GUFITI-958334 format. One record per residue (C-alpha): chain; x, y negated, z; residue number from 1. Coordinates in steps of 0.05 Angstrom, whole numbers, plus 5000, padded with zeros to 4 digits. Layout:
residues N
[node 'A'; [X; Y; Z]; NUM] ...
END
This chain:
residues 495
[node 'A'; [7606; 7900; 7325]; 1] [node 'A'; [7602; 7837; 7355]; 2] [node 'A'; [7638; 7768; 7363]; 3] [node 'A'; [7628; 7708; 7410]; 4] [node 'A'; [7577; 7644; 7405]; 5] [node 'A'; [7597; 7569; 7391]; 6] [node 'A'; [7572; 7554; 7467]; 7] [node 'A'; [7576; 7484; 7483]; 8] [node 'A'; [7612; 7465; 7527]; 9] [node 'A'; [7561; 7417; 7559]; 10] [node 'A'; [7490; 7421; 7586]; 11] [node 'A'; [7468; 7338; 7559]; 12] [node 'A'; [7423; 7327; 7620]; 13] [node 'A'; [7492; 7332; 7654]; 14] [node 'A'; [7556; 7336; 7635]; 15] [node 'A'; [7568; 7300; 7563]; 16] [node 'A'; [7640; 7327; 7552]; 17] [node 'A'; [7667; 7263; 7510]; 18] [node 'A'; [7657; 7182; 7529]; 19] [node 'A'; [7615; 7165; 7467]; 20] [node 'A'; [7569; 7221; 7494]; 21] [node 'A'; [7562; 7192; 7557]; 22] [node 'A'; [7553; 7124; 7537]; 23] [node 'A'; [7495; 7154; 7483]; 24] [node 'A'; [7469; 7194; 7545]; 25] [node 'A'; [7458; 7156; 7610]; 26] [node 'A'; [7475; 7081; 7593]; 27] [node 'A'; [7417; 7055; 7537]; 28] [node 'A'; [7363; 7032; 7579]; 29] [node 'A'; [7376; 7017; 7649]; 30] [node 'A'; [7441; 6993; 7639]; 31] [node 'A'; [7398; 6935; 7681]; 32] [node 'A'; [7395; 6985; 7739]; 33] [node 'A'; [7466; 6977; 7746]; 34] [node 'A'; [7462; 6894; 7766]; 35] [node 'A'; [7398; 6900; 7807]; 36] [node 'A'; [7428; 6963; 7850]; 37] [node 'A'; [7494; 6917; 7858]; 38] [node 'A'; [7471; 6856; 7872]; 39] [node 'A'; [7441; 6888; 7927]; 40] [node 'A'; [7504; 6922; 7950]; 41] [node 'A'; [7535; 6841; 7934]; 42] [node 'A'; [7472; 6815; 7986]; 43] [node 'A'; [7493; 6870; 8040]; 44] [node 'A'; [7571; 6864; 8033]; 45] [node 'A'; [7558; 6793; 8036]; 46] [node 'A'; [7510; 6776; 8095]; 47] [node 'A'; [7533; 6838; 8141]; 48] [node 'A'; [7594; 6848; 8122]; 49] [node 'A'; [7638; 6796; 8115]; 50] [node 'A'; [7675; 6773; 8046]; 51] [node 'A'; [7722; 6725; 8067]; 52] [node 'A'; [7767; 6735; 8134]; 53] [node 'A'; [7737; 6800; 8169]; 54] [node 'A'; [7712; 6876; 8169]; 55] [node 'A'; [7642; 6851; 8196]; 56] [node 'A'; [7612; 6799; 8246]; 57] [node 'A'; [7623; 6839; 8288]; 58] [node 'A'; [7563; 6852; 8347]; 59] [node 'A'; [7525; 6808; 8299]; 60] [node 'A'; [7525; 6854; 8251]; 61] [node 'A'; [7500; 6914; 8297]; 62] [node 'A'; [7431; 6876; 8314]; 63] [node 'A'; [7427; 6861; 8256]; 64] [node 'A'; [7428; 6931; 8243]; 65] [node 'A'; [7399; 6961; 8295]; 66] [node 'A'; [7338; 6915; 8276]; 67] [node 'A'; [7341; 6958; 8220]; 68] [node 'A'; [7339; 7021; 8248]; 69] [node 'A'; [7274; 6984; 8285]; 70] [node 'A'; [7238; 6969; 8216]; 71] [node 'A'; [7251; 7036; 8187]; 72] [node 'A'; [7227; 7073; 8254]; 73] [node 'A'; [7160; 7044; 8235]; 74] [node 'A'; [7166; 7059; 8175]; 75] [node 'A'; [7170; 7135; 8193]; 76] [node 'A'; [7118; 7121; 8239]; 77] [node 'A'; [7066; 7100; 8185]; 78] [node 'A'; [7084; 7142; 8141]; 79] [node 'A'; [7109; 7207; 8161]; 80] [node 'A'; [7035; 7251; 8132]; 81] [node 'A'; [7021; 7205; 8077]; 82] [node 'A'; [7058; 7190; 8009]; 83] [node 'A'; [7086; 7122; 7993]; 84] [node 'A'; [7019; 7085; 7935]; 85] [node 'A'; [7033; 7030; 7890]; 86] [node 'A'; [7005; 6986; 7949]; 87] [node 'A'; [7062; 7009; 7985]; 88] [node 'A'; [7105; 6996; 7939]; 89] [node 'A'; [7091; 6935; 7930]; 90] [node 'A'; [7087; 6907; 8001]; 91] [node 'A'; [7179; 6928; 8004]; 92] [node 'A'; [7192; 6878; 7935]; 93] [node 'A'; [7151; 6832; 7970]; 94] [node 'A'; [7189; 6839; 8033]; 95] [node 'A'; [7250; 6850; 8014]; 96] [node 'A'; [7249; 6787; 7968]; 97] [node 'A'; [7223; 6734; 8022]; 98] [node 'A'; [7251; 6756; 8086]; 99] [node 'A'; [7317; 6761; 8048]; 100] [node 'A'; [7313; 6694; 8006]; 101] [node 'A'; [7297; 6666; 8072]; 102] [node 'A'; [7358; 6700; 8107]; 103] [node 'A'; [7393; 6659; 8058]; 104] [node 'A'; [7352; 6595; 8072]; 105] [node 'A'; [7380; 6603; 8144]; 106] [node 'A'; [7447; 6604; 8130]; 107] [node 'A'; [7445; 6558; 8078]; 108] [node 'A'; [7430; 6506; 8130]; 109] [node 'A'; [7482; 6521; 8186]; 110] [node 'A'; [7537; 6526; 8135]; 111] [node 'A'; [7516; 6457; 8101]; 112] [node 'A'; [7482; 6416; 8167]; 113] [node 'A'; [7508; 6457; 8228]; 114] [node 'A'; [7467; 6406; 8275]; 115] [node 'A'; [7423; 6464; 8295]; 116] [node 'A'; [7440; 6549; 8291]; 117] [node 'A'; [7396; 6596; 8243]; 118] [node 'A'; [7456; 6657; 8258]; 119] [node 'A'; [7405; 6699; 8294]; 120] [node 'A'; [7341; 6690; 8258]; 121] [node 'A'; [7384; 6694; 8195]; 122] [node 'A'; [7411; 6771; 8212]; 123] [node 'A'; [7342; 6793; 8243]; 124] [node 'A'; [7301; 6772; 8183]; 125] [node 'A'; [7353; 6790; 8130]; 126] [node 'A'; [7358; 6864; 8175]; 127] [node 'A'; [7279; 6857; 8165]; 128] [node 'A'; [7284; 6848; 8089]; 129] [node 'A'; [7345; 6896; 8077]; 130] [node 'A'; [7304; 6943; 8086]; 131] [node 'A'; [7257; 6937; 8040]; 132] [node 'A'; [7305; 6914; 7986]; 133] [node 'A'; [7337; 6979; 7998]; 134] [node 'A'; [7299; 7024; 8000]; 135] [node 'A'; [7257; 7001; 7933]; 136] [node 'A'; [7320; 7030; 7893]; 137] [node 'A'; [7308; 7098; 7926]; 138] [node 'A'; [7240; 7096; 7897]; 139] [node 'A'; [7275; 7092; 7834]; 140] [node 'A'; [7330; 7145; 7844]; 141] [node 'A'; [7282; 7193; 7855]; 142] [node 'A'; [7257; 7189; 7787]; 143] [node 'A'; [7319; 7207; 7766]; 144] [node 'A'; [7358; 7268; 7737]; 145] [node 'A'; [7422; 7284; 7780]; 146] [node 'A'; [7466; 7259; 7741]; 147] [node 'A'; [7427; 7199; 7730]; 148] [node 'A'; [7424; 7194; 7798]; 149] [node 'A'; [7495; 7197; 7817]; 150] [node 'A'; [7510; 7163; 7757]; 151] [node 'A'; [7473; 7090; 7778]; 152] [node 'A'; [7485; 7118; 7860]; 153] [node 'A'; [7562; 7102; 7836]; 154] [node 'A'; [7566; 7056; 7791]; 155] [node 'A'; [7515; 7002; 7835]; 156] [node 'A'; [7565; 7012; 7890]; 157] [node 'A'; [7633; 6986; 7844]; 158] [node 'A'; [7597; 6937; 7813]; 159] [node 'A'; [7584; 6913; 7882]; 160] [node 'A'; [7656; 6920; 7882]; 161] [node 'A'; [7687; 6874; 7837]; 162] [node 'A'; [7613; 6829; 7849]; 163] [node 'A'; [7658; 6821; 7906]; 164] [node 'A'; [7725; 6820; 7897]; 165] [node 'A'; [7703; 6748; 7861]; 166] [node 'A'; [7655; 6720; 7918]; 167] [node 'A'; [7710; 6728; 7952]; 168] [node 'A'; [7758; 6685; 7919]; 169] [node 'A'; [7701; 6626; 7919]; 170] [node 'A'; [7682; 6579; 7965]; 171] [node 'A'; [7637; 6594; 8026]; 172] [node 'A'; [7585; 6552; 7991]; 173] [node 'A'; [7580; 6567; 7918]; 174] [node 'A'; [7578; 6636; 7945]; 175] [node 'A'; [7525; 6621; 7993]; 176] [node 'A'; [7482; 6580; 7937]; 177] [node 'A'; [7492; 6645; 7895]; 178] [node 'A'; [7460; 6678; 7945]; 179] [node 'A'; [7388; 6657; 7947]; 180] [node 'A'; [7377; 6675; 7877]; 181] [node 'A'; [7406; 6754; 7893]; 182] [node 'A'; [7343; 6780; 7909]; 183] [node 'A'; [7298; 6744; 7864]; 184] [node 'A'; [7357; 6785; 7809]; 185] [node 'A'; [7359; 6838; 7845]; 186] [node 'A'; [7284; 6843; 7851]; 187] [node 'A'; [7268; 6831; 7782]; 188] [node 'A'; [7311; 6895; 7750]; 189] [node 'A'; [7282; 6942; 7794]; 190] [node 'A'; [7213; 6922; 7756]; 191] [node 'A'; [7251; 6926; 7689]; 192] [node 'A'; [7279; 6991; 7705]; 193] [node 'A'; [7217; 7020; 7734]; 194] [node 'A'; [7176; 6997; 7668]; 195] [node 'A'; [7233; 7034; 7623]; 196] [node 'A'; [7224; 7106; 7662]; 197] [node 'A'; [7147; 7088; 7647]; 198] [node 'A'; [7152; 7081; 7585]; 199] [node 'A'; [7199; 7147; 7578]; 200] [node 'A'; [7148; 7182; 7606]; 201] [node 'A'; [7185; 7209; 7668]; 202] [node 'A'; [7135; 7231; 7725]; 203] [node 'A'; [7126; 7195; 7791]; 204] [node 'A'; [7181; 7234; 7825]; 205] [node 'A'; [7225; 7290; 7795]; 206] [node 'A'; [7216; 7342; 7848]; 207] [node 'A'; [7259; 7404; 7826]; 208] [node 'A'; [7219; 7473; 7819]; 209] [node 'A'; [7264; 7502; 7885]; 210] [node 'A'; [7242; 7484; 7943]; 211] [node 'A'; [7297; 7489; 7994]; 212] [node 'A'; [7271; 7542; 8041]; 213] [node 'A'; [7280; 7561; 8115]; 214] [node 'A'; [7351; 7588; 8109]; 215] [node 'A'; [7371; 7518; 8080]; 216] [node 'A'; [7342; 7470; 8139]; 217] [node 'A'; [7397; 7497; 8183]; 218] [node 'A'; [7439; 7473; 8142]; 219] [node 'A'; [7410; 7414; 8116]; 220] [node 'A'; [7406; 7398; 8199]; 221] [node 'A'; [7482; 7421; 8203]; 222] [node 'A'; [7489; 7364; 8152]; 223] [node 'A'; [7450; 7299; 8179]; 224] [node 'A'; [7490; 7320; 8238]; 225] [node 'A'; [7553; 7314; 8217]; 226] [node 'A'; [7528; 7255; 8179]; 227] [node 'A'; [7509; 7220; 8240]; 228] [node 'A'; [7573; 7248; 8266]; 229] [node 'A'; [7619; 7205; 8209]; 230] [node 'A'; [7583; 7138; 8221]; 231] [node 'A'; [7587; 7133; 8298]; 232] [node 'A'; [7661; 7144; 8274]; 233] [node 'A'; [7656; 7090; 8240]; 234] [node 'A'; [7629; 7050; 8280]; 235] [node 'A'; [7678; 7070; 8340]; 236] [node 'A'; [7735; 7045; 8285]; 237] [node 'A'; [7719; 6988; 8264]; 238] [node 'A'; [7708; 6966; 8337]; 239] [node 'A'; [7768; 6992; 8361]; 240] [node 'A'; [7804; 6977; 8416]; 241] [node 'A'; [7751; 6919; 8449]; 242] [node 'A'; [7686; 6906; 8395]; 243] [node 'A'; [7723; 6849; 8372]; 244] [node 'A'; [7717; 6819; 8297]; 245] [node 'A'; [7774; 6859; 8255]; 246] [node 'A'; [7801; 6800; 8217]; 247] [node 'A'; [7822; 6821; 8138]; 248] [node 'A'; [7857; 6776; 8086]; 249] [node 'A'; [7833; 6765; 8028]; 250] [node 'A'; [7890; 6807; 7995]; 251] [node 'A'; [7871; 6870; 8038]; 252] [node 'A'; [7799; 6864; 8010]; 253] [node 'A'; [7823; 6853; 7945]; 254] [node 'A'; [7863; 6916; 7950]; 255] [node 'A'; [7799; 6951; 7982]; 256] [node 'A'; [7748; 6931; 7934]; 257] [node 'A'; [7800; 6958; 7868]; 258] [node 'A'; [7817; 7020; 7906]; 259] [node 'A'; [7737; 7034; 7919]; 260] [node 'A'; [7722; 7023; 7852]; 261] [node 'A'; [7788; 7066; 7820]; 262] [node 'A'; [7763; 7116; 7856]; 263] [node 'A'; [7688; 7113; 7827]; 264] [node 'A'; [7705; 7105; 7755]; 265] [node 'A'; [7748; 7169; 7764]; 266] [node 'A'; [7688; 7210; 7804]; 267] [node 'A'; [7643; 7188; 7750]; 268] [node 'A'; [7695; 7212; 7695]; 269] [node 'A'; [7705; 7271; 7727]; 270] [node 'A'; [7637; 7296; 7736]; 271] [node 'A'; [7597; 7275; 7682]; 272] [node 'A'; [7658; 7265; 7624]; 273] [node 'A'; [7698; 7334; 7655]; 274] [node 'A'; [7630; 7368; 7676]; 275] [node 'A'; [7676; 7378; 7733]; 276] [node 'A'; [7626; 7387; 7775]; 277] [node 'A'; [7614; 7353; 7854]; 278] [node 'A'; [7618; 7392; 7914]; 279] [node 'A'; [7605; 7351; 7974]; 280] [node 'A'; [7659; 7390; 8011]; 281] [node 'A'; [7706; 7368; 7963]; 282] [node 'A'; [7682; 7289; 7982]; 283] [node 'A'; [7680; 7304; 8060]; 284] [node 'A'; [7744; 7328; 8054]; 285] [node 'A'; [7772; 7267; 8023]; 286] [node 'A'; [7735; 7226; 8072]; 287] [node 'A'; [7762; 7251; 8125]; 288] [node 'A'; [7834; 7244; 8099]; 289] [node 'A'; [7817; 7175; 8106]; 290] [node 'A'; [7792; 7170; 8173]; 291] [node 'A'; [7849; 7225; 8191]; 292] [node 'A'; [7897; 7169; 8165]; 293] [node 'A'; [7875; 7105; 8198]; 294] [node 'A'; [7871; 7128; 8270]; 295] [node 'A'; [7943; 7155; 8257]; 296] [node 'A'; [7959; 7088; 8238]; 297] [node 'A'; [7919; 7062; 8300]; 298] [node 'A'; [7964; 7105; 8334]; 299] [node 'A'; [8012; 7095; 8318]; 300] [node 'A'; [8029; 7020; 8348]; 301] [node 'A'; [8060; 6994; 8300]; 302] [node 'A'; [8067; 6919; 8266]; 303] [node 'A'; [8005; 6904; 8237]; 304] [node 'A'; [7976; 6972; 8248]; 305] [node 'A'; [7905; 6952; 8263]; 306] [node 'A'; [7895; 6907; 8208]; 307] [node 'A'; [7919; 6977; 8161]; 308] [node 'A'; [7868; 7015; 8207]; 309] [node 'A'; [7818; 6967; 8193]; 310] [node 'A'; [7833; 6979; 8120]; 311] [node 'A'; [7816; 7052; 8121]; 312] [node 'A'; [7766; 7049; 8161]; 313] [node 'A'; [7730; 6994; 8114]; 314] [node 'A'; [7755; 7044; 8047]; 315] [node 'A'; [7710; 7106; 8086]; 316] [node 'A'; [7654; 7074; 8110]; 317] [node 'A'; [7650; 7037; 8038]; 318] [node 'A'; [7663; 7115; 8007]; 319] [node 'A'; [7608; 7134; 8051]; 320] [node 'A'; [7549; 7097; 8014]; 321] [node 'A'; [7564; 7162; 7952]; 322] [node 'A'; [7546; 7223; 7992]; 323] [node 'A'; [7493; 7184; 8037]; 324] [node 'A'; [7449; 7167; 7987]; 325] [node 'A'; [7463; 7226; 7934]; 326] [node 'A'; [7453; 7269; 8002]; 327] [node 'A'; [7382; 7234; 8017]; 328] [node 'A'; [7365; 7239; 7940]; 329] [node 'A'; [7371; 7312; 7936]; 330] [node 'A'; [7335; 7337; 7996]; 331] [node 'A'; [7281; 7281; 7963]; 332] [node 'A'; [7277; 7329; 7905]; 333] [node 'A'; [7293; 7391; 7936]; 334] [node 'A'; [7226; 7376; 8007]; 335] [node 'A'; [7155; 7368; 7994]; 336] [node 'A'; [7175; 7306; 8038]; 337] [node 'A'; [7175; 7223; 8007]; 338] [node 'A'; [7250; 7212; 7980]; 339] [node 'A'; [7237; 7148; 8021]; 340] [node 'A'; [7225; 7187; 8095]; 341] [node 'A'; [7283; 7221; 8079]; 342] [node 'A'; [7307; 7151; 8071]; 343] [node 'A'; [7293; 7139; 8129]; 344] [node 'A'; [7307; 7199; 8167]; 345] [node 'A'; [7389; 7200; 8153]; 346] [node 'A'; [7394; 7130; 8124]; 347] [node 'A'; [7363; 7103; 8194]; 348] [node 'A'; [7403; 7146; 8246]; 349] [node 'A'; [7478; 7141; 8201]; 350] [node 'A'; [7458; 7066; 8214]; 351] [node 'A'; [7437; 7085; 8291]; 352] [node 'A'; [7500; 7125; 8297]; 353] [node 'A'; [7542; 7067; 8271]; 354] [node 'A'; [7522; 7010; 8313]; 355] [node 'A'; [7517; 7053; 8369]; 356] [node 'A'; [7593; 7068; 8365]; 357] [node 'A'; [7614; 6991; 8361]; 358] [node 'A'; [7569; 6983; 8427]; 359] [node 'A'; [7606; 7027; 8458]; 360] [node 'A'; [7671; 7011; 8437]; 361] [node 'A'; [7654; 6938; 8454]; 362] [node 'A'; [7627; 6959; 8531]; 363] [node 'A'; [7682; 7017; 8544]; 364] [node 'A'; [7743; 6991; 8508]; 365] [node 'A'; [7760; 6930; 8552]; 366] [node 'A'; [7757; 6981; 8612]; 367] [node 'A'; [7796; 7032; 8589]; 368] [node 'A'; [7886; 7030; 8610]; 369] [node 'A'; [7900; 7049; 8547]; 370] [node 'A'; [7863; 7049; 8484]; 371] [node 'A'; [7889; 7122; 8475]; 372] [node 'A'; [7841; 7152; 8503]; 373] [node 'A'; [7786; 7119; 8453]; 374] [node 'A'; [7836; 7136; 8399]; 375] [node 'A'; [7831; 7211; 8421]; 376] [node 'A'; [7758; 7216; 8428]; 377] [node 'A'; [7747; 7194; 8361]; 378] [node 'A'; [7805; 7260; 8348]; 379] [node 'A'; [7739; 7297; 8372]; 380] [node 'A'; [7687; 7273; 8325]; 381] [node 'A'; [7730; 7284; 8270]; 382] [node 'A'; [7745; 7354; 8285]; 383] [node 'A'; [7672; 7365; 8311]; 384] [node 'A'; [7637; 7342; 8241]; 385] [node 'A'; [7693; 7371; 8180]; 386] [node 'A'; [7676; 7440; 8210]; 387] [node 'A'; [7602; 7426; 8212]; 388] [node 'A'; [7604; 7400; 8116]; 389] [node 'A'; [7667; 7459; 8114]; 390] [node 'A'; [7658; 7511; 8149]; 391] [node 'A'; [7627; 7576; 8099]; 392] [node 'A'; [7558; 7575; 8099]; 393] [node 'A'; [7541; 7654; 8074]; 394] [node 'A'; [7471; 7650; 8084]; 395] [node 'A'; [7476; 7599; 8030]; 396] [node 'A'; [7470; 7609; 7948]; 397] [node 'A'; [7454; 7539; 7921]; 398] [node 'A'; [7510; 7491; 7948]; 399] [node 'A'; [7478; 7437; 7961]; 400] [node 'A'; [7489; 7386; 7905]; 401] [node 'A'; [7492; 7446; 7862]; 402] [node 'A'; [7450; 7407; 7809]; 403] [node 'A'; [7521; 7370; 7790]; 404] [node 'A'; [7564; 7441; 7795]; 405] [node 'A'; [7627; 7445; 7743]; 406] [node 'A'; [7617; 7483; 7678]; 407] [node 'A'; [7666; 7536; 7668]; 408] [node 'A'; [7736; 7522; 7645]; 409] [node 'A'; [7742; 7568; 7592]; 410] [node 'A'; [7663; 7583; 7571]; 411] [node 'A'; [7676; 7644; 7524]; 412] [node 'A'; [7595; 7641; 7497]; 413] [node 'A'; [7547; 7702; 7503]; 414] [node 'A'; [7566; 7767; 7455]; 415] [node 'A'; [7517; 7763; 7394]; 416] [node 'A'; [7505; 7821; 7349]; 417] [node 'A'; [7543; 7812; 7283]; 418] [node 'A'; [7487; 7787; 7236]; 419] [node 'A'; [7438; 7755; 7280]; 420] [node 'A'; [7459; 7679; 7251]; 421] [node 'A'; [7384; 7684; 7239]; 422] [node 'A'; [7363; 7680; 7311]; 423] [node 'A'; [7420; 7634; 7332]; 424] [node 'A'; [7387; 7592; 7291]; 425] [node 'A'; [7316; 7598; 7297]; 426] [node 'A'; [7342; 7597; 7379]; 427] [node 'A'; [7374; 7531; 7375]; 428] [node 'A'; [7316; 7512; 7336]; 429] [node 'A'; [7263; 7541; 7392]; 430] [node 'A'; [7314; 7513; 7442]; 431] [node 'A'; [7296; 7428; 7407]; 432] [node 'A'; [7216; 7431; 7398]; 433] [node 'A'; [7224; 7455; 7479]; 434] [node 'A'; [7274; 7415; 7509]; 435] [node 'A'; [7311; 7471; 7525]; 436] [node 'A'; [7387; 7439; 7552]; 437] [node 'A'; [7452; 7487; 7515]; 438] [node 'A'; [7465; 7511; 7573]; 439] [node 'A'; [7380; 7538; 7581]; 440] [node 'A'; [7387; 7559; 7507]; 441] [node 'A'; [7436; 7620; 7517]; 442] [node 'A'; [7397; 7646; 7568]; 443] [node 'A'; [7344; 7654; 7519]; 444] [node 'A'; [7400; 7677; 7479]; 445] [node 'A'; [7412; 7738; 7533]; 446] [node 'A'; [7343; 7756; 7555]; 447] [node 'A'; [7328; 7760; 7483]; 448] [node 'A'; [7388; 7814; 7477]; 449] [node 'A'; [7354; 7856; 7541]; 450] [node 'A'; [7415; 7833; 7585]; 451] [node 'A'; [7391; 7840; 7657]; 452] [node 'A'; [7400; 7768; 7707]; 453] [node 'A'; [7462; 7805; 7739]; 454] [node 'A'; [7493; 7811; 7675]; 455] [node 'A'; [7463; 7741; 7645]; 456] [node 'A'; [7496; 7715; 7713]; 457] [node 'A'; [7559; 7747; 7707]; 458] [node 'A'; [7569; 7715; 7628]; 459] [node 'A'; [7556; 7657; 7642]; 460] [node 'A'; [7595; 7655; 7714]; 461] [node 'A'; [7538; 7626; 7746]; 462] [node 'A'; [7509; 7658; 7804]; 463] [node 'A'; [7442; 7700; 7803]; 464] [node 'A'; [7390; 7654; 7834]; 465] [node 'A'; [7420; 7596; 7789]; 466] [node 'A'; [7406; 7627; 7727]; 467] [node 'A'; [7336; 7640; 7762]; 468] [node 'A'; [7326; 7577; 7781]; 469] [node 'A'; [7344; 7561; 7704]; 470] [node 'A'; [7293; 7619; 7678]; 471] [node 'A'; [7242; 7585; 7719]; 472] [node 'A'; [7245; 7514; 7696]; 473] [node 'A'; [7259; 7549; 7624]; 474] [node 'A'; [7193; 7570; 7638]; 475] [node 'A'; [7162; 7507; 7654]; 476] [node 'A'; [7181; 7474; 7593]; 477] [node 'A'; [7161; 7530; 7548]; 478] [node 'A'; [7088; 7537; 7587]; 479] [node 'A'; [7111; 7605; 7587]; 480] [node 'A'; [7094; 7646; 7670]; 481] [node 'A'; [7143; 7713; 7657]; 482] [node 'A'; [7189; 7741; 7613]; 483] [node 'A'; [7149; 7776; 7572]; 484] [node 'A'; [7115; 7715; 7543]; 485] [node 'A'; [7180; 7675; 7542]; 486] [node 'A'; [7195; 7740; 7486]; 487] [node 'A'; [7111; 7733; 7456]; 488] [node 'A'; [7139; 7643; 7447]; 489] [node 'A'; [7195; 7667; 7412]; 490] [node 'A'; [7171; 7713; 7364]; 491] [node 'A'; [7104; 7663; 7352]; 492] [node 'A'; [7157; 7610; 7341]; 493] [node 'A'; [7174; 7580; 7269]; 494] [node 'A'; [7234; 7531; 7268]; 495] 
END
């Protein structure tokens, strides 16, 4: 006679199942990281993507981004074969703090005096400093578990949109003064967040046991190319039709920021509370739906269509931040390369591609007889990068971002023999003693019942490779190296 066990529906490291549990698991201690990452994004949006009247500063933003790409290229050259030491971390912290603050000083001088312009110096210095200001938060993210990394990357973006919403209604003078303090506040938040992680005992780099193998590399390269093409598309869309600054009213910007906040809140609830997973392919479809709408409005020629198209492009570029950062985190987590190095390649390449898109429109756009040709080229870019991401990959058994895989909606729980209530309690105690998640306890239970990997995978609605990865993680936590060692450890455990 068999009966169903009461399987927990959540993985406490990822899916919490209720808002109360979500707050208890994810928010204590590290809440200050929200403010640090949000303030850094606010500084970026204010200084490179004008909050008061336009989508960005046009060719000036392009120049600043190219400076950032140059600094990132130097970073790649210096760190290709080495890891980032504690001293290197400090260099990034202080260079970001000093250069970003100096850029804010240049802006205030321009704003209040206007007799001598420091615009070029402001963007060059700010672009150099922003590399350090952003990469320190990559150092923070690489120490987090997948659910935490997703939450803080998305949550920091949502907070920056809220702060941008407020700042857009303040005078340029007030925001300019506040702009001076943002780099220091972000760095202080970074120091405190890292100190909390040190106290929590997290490792310097939260690497996963399973490293992406050679068969994953073509797929990862394919995704990187798709990211670069999408960034190129964003540059074309923001510059259309002639590369000039695209104006946006404060009302339109406010709608954009509120929509992004709403999307992020829904995504966090869907993934971390409801446990429905986060698939890159699904999110990529959403991103491309925005760009297709942008191209459609630009093609229509309706009154106000250019502003609406710019509105969609602005939403696309903001939402692009989440998959970009989380992708960098995942590849760093599953490879032997430092996450900061992955950041340099993927993020720096995306910035360069976006800048190239703006330059192409600025140079070619005014010479075309009809701007429709640009829109047709944009449509072809959409088709190519969508195919690269969305076409099936039969050789890939684990989808990218599989750590945020959806839970079964109606998980029946594993079958156990009647009369083994003591074993059920012992296994729960065993799991608590070694820090196993609810899912890992269920896998141990099935292993103890003599189930094969294939049966376990079918029972829990996972692939065999996923079960293998979880089993290796169980071995690591318990400190054993084989199934028999695990069973011996279970027999010796007295609860």
